[in-house]
C-alpha positions as CSV (number, residue, x, y, z in Angstrom):
1,M,12.9,-17.5,45.4
2,V,14.5,-19.5,42.6
3,K,17.7,-18.2,41.1
4,L,19.7,-19.4,38.2
5,T,23.0,-20.3,39.8
6,S,26.1,-22.6,39.2
7,D,24.8,-25.2,41.7
8,L,21.3,-25.3,40.1
9,I,22.9,-25.8,36.7
10,A,25.2,-28.5,37.9
11,K,22.4,-30.4,39.6
12,Q,19.5,-30.0,37.3
13,T,20.7,-29.6,33.8
14,P,18.4,-32.0,31.8
15,G,19.1,-34.0,28.6
16,H,22.2,-35.8,27.5
17,N,24.6,-33.0,28.6
18,K,24.6,-33.9,32.2
19,R,27.6,-33.7,34.5
20,R,29.7,-36.8,34.8
21,A,30.3,-38.3,38.2
22,D,34.1,-37.6,38.1
23,E,33.8,-34.1,36.6
24,S,34.3,-30.9,38.6
25,V,31.5,-28.3,38.6
26,E,33.8,-25.7,37.0
27,H,34.9,-28.0,34.2
28,Y,31.3,-29.0,33.6
29,L,30.1,-25.4,33.3
30,S,33.0,-24.4,31.0
31,R,31.9,-26.9,28.3
32,L,28.2,-26.1,28.3
33,T,26.9,-24.5,25.1
34,H,23.1,-24.7,25.8
35,L,21.3,-23.9,28.9
36,P,17.7,-25.3,28.9
37,F,16.0,-23.8,32.0
38,Q,12.5,-23.0,30.7
39,N,9.5,-23.2,33.0
40,R,11.4,-23.6,36.2
41,G,9.9,-20.7,38.2
42,I,13.2,-18.7,37.9
43,E,12.9,-15.2,39.2
44,S,16.5,-13.9,38.7
45,I,19.9,-14.7,37.2
46,E,23.2,-14.8,39.0
47,S,26.5,-14.3,37.3
48,I,28.1,-17.6,36.2
49,P,31.6,-16.9,35.1
50,P,32.6,-20.4,34.1
51,C,29.8,-20.6,31.4
52,R,31.7,-18.7,28.8
53,Q,30.9,-21.1,26.0
54,L,27.2,-20.7,26.2
55,T,25.6,-19.9,22.9
56,V,21.9,-20.6,23.7
57,I,19.9,-19.9,26.9
58,Y,16.3,-21.0,27.3
59,L,14.6,-19.0,30.0
60,Y,11.1,-18.7,28.7
61,D,8.0,-19.3,30.8
62,N,9.6,-18.2,34.0
63,I,8.9,-15.2,36.2
64,L,12.0,-13.0,35.5
65,T,11.5,-9.3,36.2
66,K,14.9,-8.1,35.0
67,I,17.6,-9.0,32.5
68,E,20.8,-9.0,34.4
69,N,24.2,-10.7,35.1
70,L,24.7,-11.9,31.5
71,N,28.3,-10.5,31.3
72,F,29.6,-14.0,31.3
73,A,27.7,-14.9,28.1
74,E,30.0,-13.1,25.6
75,N,29.4,-15.9,23.0
76,L,25.7,-16.0,23.4
77,T,23.8,-16.0,20.1
78,H,20.2,-17.1,21.0
79,L,18.3,-15.8,24.1
80,Y,14.8,-17.0,24.8
81,L,13.0,-14.8,27.4
82,Q,9.4,-14.9,26.2
83,N,6.5,-15.1,28.7
84,N,8.3,-13.6,31.7
85,R,7.6,-10.4,33.6
86,L,10.2,-8.2,32.0
87,Q,9.4,-4.5,31.9
88,K,12.6,-3.1,30.3
89,L,15.0,-4.3,27.7
90,E,18.5,-3.8,29.3
91,N,21.9,-5.2,30.1
92,L,22.4,-6.9,26.7
93,D,25.4,-4.9,25.5
94,C,27.6,-7.5,27.1
95,C,26.3,-10.0,24.5
96,P,27.9,-8.6,21.3
97,K,27.3,-11.8,19.3
98,L,23.6,-12.0,20.0
99,Q,21.7,-12.9,16.8
100,K,18.2,-14.0,17.9
101,L,16.2,-12.4,20.8
102,Y,12.8,-13.7,21.9
103,L,10.8,-11.3,24.1
104,G,7.2,-12.1,23.4
105,G,4.6,-12.0,26.1
106,N,6.4,-9.6,28.5
107,Q,5.6,-6.1,29.7
108,I,8.2,-4.2,27.6
109,Q,7.0,-0.8,26.4
110,V,10.1,0.4,24.5
111,L,12.3,-1.5,22.1
112,E,15.7,-0.1,23.2
113,G,19.1,-0.9,24.6
114,L,20.3,-2.8,21.5
115,D,22.6,-0.2,20.0
116,K,25.7,-2.3,20.7
117,N,24.2,-5.6,19.4
118,I,25.0,-5.1,15.7
119,H,24.7,-8.8,14.8
120,I,21.1,-9.2,15.7
121,K,19.1,-10.7,12.9
122,E,15.8,-11.7,14.5
123,I,13.7,-10.0,17.2
124,Y,10.4,-11.3,18.5
125,I,8.7,-8.8,20.7
126,E,5.0,-9.7,20.0
127,N,2.0,-9.4,22.4
128,Q,3.4,-7.3,25.1
129,R,1.1,-6.8,28.1
130,L,0.9,-3.0,27.8
131,P,-1.1,-0.5,29.9
132,Q,-4.5,0.4,28.5
133,G,-4.1,2.8,25.5
134,E,-0.3,2.4,25.3
135,K,1.6,1.0,22.3
136,L,5.1,-0.3,21.7
137,V,7.6,2.4,21.1
138,F,10.9,2.1,19.1
139,E,14.0,3.9,20.2
140,P,15.6,5.6,17.1
141,R,19.1,4.8,18.1
142,T,18.3,1.1,18.5
143,L,16.5,1.1,15.1
144,Q,19.4,2.7,13.5
145,C,21.7,0.0,14.9
146,L,19.4,-2.7,13.7
147,S,18.9,-1.2,10.2
148,H,21.9,-2.9,8.7
149,G,21.4,-6.4,9.9
150,L,17.8,-7.2,11.2
151,E,16.0,-9.6,8.9
152,I,13.1,-10.9,10.9
153,L,10.8,-8.8,13.2
154,N,7.6,-9.7,15.0
155,V,5.7,-6.8,16.5
156,S,2.2,-8.3,16.4
157,G,-0.4,-7.4,19.1
158,N,1.3,-4.2,20.3
159,N,-1.4,-1.5,19.5
160,L,0.7,-0.1,16.6
161,D,-1.1,2.4,14.4
162,S,1.9,3.0,12.1
163,L,5.0,1.2,10.8
164,T,6.8,4.3,9.4
165,E,9.5,4.2,12.1
166,L,10.6,0.8,10.7
167,S,11.3,2.1,7.2
168,C,15.0,2.3,8.0
169,L,15.2,-1.6,8.3
170,E,16.7,-2.0,4.8
171,K,17.6,-5.7,5.3
172,L,14.1,-6.8,6.5
173,Q,12.9,-10.1,5.0
174,E,10.0,-11.1,7.3
175,L,7.6,-8.8,9.2
176,S,4.8,-9.9,11.4
177,A,2.5,-7.0,12.4
178,S,-0.9,-8.7,12.8
179,N,-3.5,-7.7,15.4
180,N,-2.6,-4.1,15.6
181,S,-4.4,-0.8,14.7
182,L,-2.9,-0.2,11.2
183,E,-5.3,1.7,9.0
184,D,-3.3,3.5,6.4
185,L,-3.0,1.2,3.3
186,R,-1.0,3.9,1.4
187,E,1.6,3.9,4.1
188,L,2.1,0.2,3.9
189,V,2.3,0.3,0.0
190,Q,5.0,2.9,0.3
191,L,6.9,0.9,2.9
192,L,6.9,-2.1,0.6
193,S,8.7,-0.1,-2.0
194,I,11.3,0.8,0.6
195,W,11.9,-2.8,1.8
196,P,13.5,-4.4,-1.3
197,R,14.1,-7.8,0.4
198,L,10.8,-8.4,2.2
199,R,9.6,-12.0,1.5
200,R,6.9,-12.5,4.2
201,L,4.4,-10.1,5.5
202,D,1.6,-10.7,8.0
203,T,-0.9,-7.8,8.7
204,N,-3.9,-9.9,9.5
205,R,-6.5,-8.5,11.9
206,N,-5.7,-4.9,11.2
207,P,-8.4,-2.3,10.0
208,L,-6.5,-1.8,6.6
209,C,-7.3,-5.4,5.7
210,A,-10.9,-4.3,5.0
211,K,-9.8,-1.8,2.4
212,G,-10.7,-2.5,-1.2
213,R,-8.2,-4.6,-3.2
214,Y,-6.0,-4.7,-0.1
215,R,-4.2,-7.9,-1.0
216,E,-4.0,-7.1,-4.8
217,R,-2.3,-3.7,-4.2
218,L,0.3,-5.1,-1.9
219,I,1.2,-8.0,-4.3
220,V,1.5,-5.6,-7.3
221,V,3.8,-3.1,-5.5
222,S,6.2,-5.7,-4.1
223,T,8.2,-7.8,-6.5
224,T,9.9,-9.9,-3.7
225,L,6.9,-10.8,-1.5
226,E,6.3,-14.6,-1.4
227,M,3.9,-14.9,1.5
228,L,1.1,-12.5,2.6
229,D,-1.0,-13.1,5.7
230,G,0.0,-16.8,5.6
231,K,-1.0,-17.3,2.0
232,Q,1.6,-18.0,-0.7
233,I,1.9,-15.7,-3.7
234,T,2.6,-17.5,-6.9
235,D,4.3,-16.0,-9.9
236,N,1.2,-16.5,-12.1
237,S,-1.0,-14.6,-9.7
238,R,1.5,-11.7,-9.5
239,Q,1.8,-11.6,-13.3
240,F,-1.9,-11.6,-13.7
241,L,-2.4,-8.8,-11.3
242,K,0.3,-6.8,-12.9
243,S,-1.2,-7.2,-16.3
244,W,-4.6,-6.3,-14.9
245,K,-3.2,-3.2,-13.3
246,A,-1.4,-2.1,-16.5
247,S,-4.5,-2.6,-18.7
248,R,-6.6,-0.6,-16.2
249,E,-4.1,2.3,-16.1
250,A,-4.0,2.3,-19.9
251,L,-7.7,2.5,-20.1
252,Q,-7.8,5.4,-17.6
253,T,-5.2,7.2,-19.6
254,R,-7.2,6.8,-22.8
255,E,-10.3,8.0,-21.1
256,R,-8.5,11.1,-19.7
257,S,-7.0,12.0,-23.1
258,R,-10.1,11.6,-25.3
259,P,-12.4,14.6,-25.7
260,D,-15.9,14.6,-24.2
261,F,-18.0,12.5,-26.6
262,H,-20.9,14.8,-25.9
263,E,-19.1,17.7,-27.4
264,T,-17.7,18.6,-30.8
265,S,-15.5,21.6,-31.4
266,M,-15.9,23.7,-34.5
267,H,-13.4,26.2,-35.7
268,Y,-14.5,28.9,-38.1
269,P,-12.6,31.8,-39.9
270,N,-13.2,35.4,-38.9
271,H,-16.7,35.6,-40.5
272,R,-20.0,35.9,-39.0
273,I,-21.8,32.6,-39.5
274,S,-25.1,31.5,-38.0
275,V,-25.8,27.9,-37.4
276,T,-29.4,26.9,-36.8
277,L,-30.2,23.6,-35.1
278,P,-33.9,23.0,-35.6
279,T,-35.9,20.1,-34.3
280,I,-38.7,18.9,-36.5
281,S,-42.0,17.8,-35.0
282,A,-43.4,15.0,-37.0
283,K,-46.9,15.5,-35.7
284,V,-47.2,19.3,-36.1
285,G,-44.8,19.8,-39.0
286,R,-43.1,22.8,-37.6
287,A,-39.5,23.6,-36.8
288,Q,-38.0,24.9,-33.6
289,S,-34.4,26.1,-33.8
290,M,-31.5,27.8,-32.0
291,T,-28.8,29.9,-33.5
292,I,-25.2,29.8,-32.3
293,H,-23.0,32.7,-33.6
294,Q,-19.3,32.2,-34.4
295,M,-16.8,33.6,-31.9
296,P,-13.4,35.1,-32.9
297,D,-10.5,32.9,-33.9
298,H,-9.2,32.4,-30.4
299,H,-12.5,31.0,-29.2
300,H,-14.1,27.6,-29.9
301,N,-17.7,27.3,-30.9
302,V,-19.0,24.1,-29.3
303,I,-22.2,22.5,-30.4
304,K,-23.6,19.7,-28.2
305,N,-25.1,16.7,-29.9
306,D,-28.0,16.6,-27.5
307,I,-29.2,20.1,-26.6
308,G,-32.9,19.4,-26.8
309,P,-35.5,21.4,-28.7
310,A,-35.1,25.2,-28.7
311,K,-37.9,27.6,-28.1
312,T,-39.5,29.5,-31.0
313,S,-38.4,32.8,-29.4
314,Q,-34.8,31.8,-30.0
315,F,-35.2,31.9,-33.8
316,Q,-32.7,34.3,-35.4
317,M,-32.6,32.8,-38.9
318,P,-35.6,31.0,-40.4
319,L,-35.2,28.0,-42.6
320,G,-34.4,29.4,-46.0
321,E,-36.8,28.9,-48.9
322,S,-34.1,29.5,-51.5
323,D,-30.8,27.7,-52.0
324,H,-30.6,24.5,-50.1
325,R,-28.4,21.4,-50.0
326,K,-30.1,18.5,-48.3
327,F,-28.5,15.4,-47.0
328,T,-29.8,12.2,-45.7
329,S,-29.8,11.9,-41.9
330,G,-27.9,8.6,-41.8
331,S,-25.1,9.1,-44.3
332,N,-25.1,12.9,-45.1
333,R,-25.3,12.1,-48.8
334,I,-26.6,15.1,-50.9
335,L,-30.2,14.6,-51.9
336,S,-30.8,17.9,-53.8
337,H,-29.2,21.2,-54.4
338,S,-31.0,24.3,-55.6
339,S,-29.3,27.6,-56.5
340,S,-30.6,31.1,-56.3
341,K,-28.7,33.8,-58.2
342,S,-30.4,36.5,-56.2
343,S,-29.0,35.2,-52.9
344,N,-25.6,36.4,-51.8
345,N,-25.7,34.2,-48.8
346,P,-27.0,30.8,-49.7
347,E,-28.0,28.6,-46.9
348,L,-27.0,25.0,-46.2
349,T,-29.4,22.6,-44.6
350,I,-28.0,19.3,-43.2
351,S,-30.2,16.6,-41.7
352,N,-28.2,14.5,-39.2
353,H,-30.1,11.8,-37.4
354,G,-33.3,13.8,-37.4
355,R,-31.8,17.2,-36.8
356,L,-31.4,20.0,-39.4
357,F,-28.4,22.2,-39.5
358,T,-28.9,25.4,-41.5
359,A,-26.0,27.8,-42.1
360,Q,-25.2,30.7,-44.3
361,N,-22.2,30.5,-46.6
362,P,-21.9,26.7,-46.9
363,T,-18.4,26.9,-48.3
364,Y,-17.1,26.7,-44.8
365,F,-18.6,23.3,-44.3
366,K,-16.9,21.7,-47.4
């Protein structure tokens, strides 16, 4: 069993920072600031009181099963523990100055125990070896503590299906959440509006990446995003997408506000008026028509442009043989006008693109 001890450090510290021949072990340990013991088969850590000046400890690629005995490292700012066998995040409250924490490739199921580490700016907890069907869980108290300082977070490969819990991280600048189970694009769009400082986002290999206009929607909603899924976002591309979105919304607004082009509303006074819409058959020379009666003032009488030929049984007013005003079908110019003194209700016949409109009392059409 290999332990990280004072003797191991004094004998095997690599690099230029080796112990001098005339230097005591305690003095040597007291001046160390970096401890590079990665890939040494270390299983546990012993307390090393003289190492109070340590700011960086490299313990990745070992076989550690527990974080312990770091109470001597009160000045520690960087801790590298990736690719070990850690199952729980614990015993780090004795490192109040910790800023960067590397935990990728362990077996941690809950991001917790950091409510005293208020200076942490970066956490890398990607690709945890979780039980089948389990996902990484975030302790609310820890997230609340991290919300005012955390700038970089890597939670890739942890079976996450939502990022809503991370919405409190108001200082977040970089987020890696690739290779998860994220499906809700609307949720991500909303989160981007909550993270006002986010510059880099990676959500590759998630189901939501297959959604229509996935990349375009994220770029438009965030004004600070500079990199998405490893691809740079230029100012020109963002401006183009914003202009495209604005023109598309304006077009939709106009389409919603304009009346149905198949319908025309007619408002008539409180008089009974019949409007006949005949269809002329060029081959047979006969007219088929349909009469629409005026409703009271509070109703609208709607005549559709394309209602098709009416049946003969729908005739309620024949084409008048007396007073007529005839118009050309293309321009509605008056062709002829005949007057009948004996008729109290002269009729008006208008030909509009092959259809005749006949109505009593034509003064209402002036």
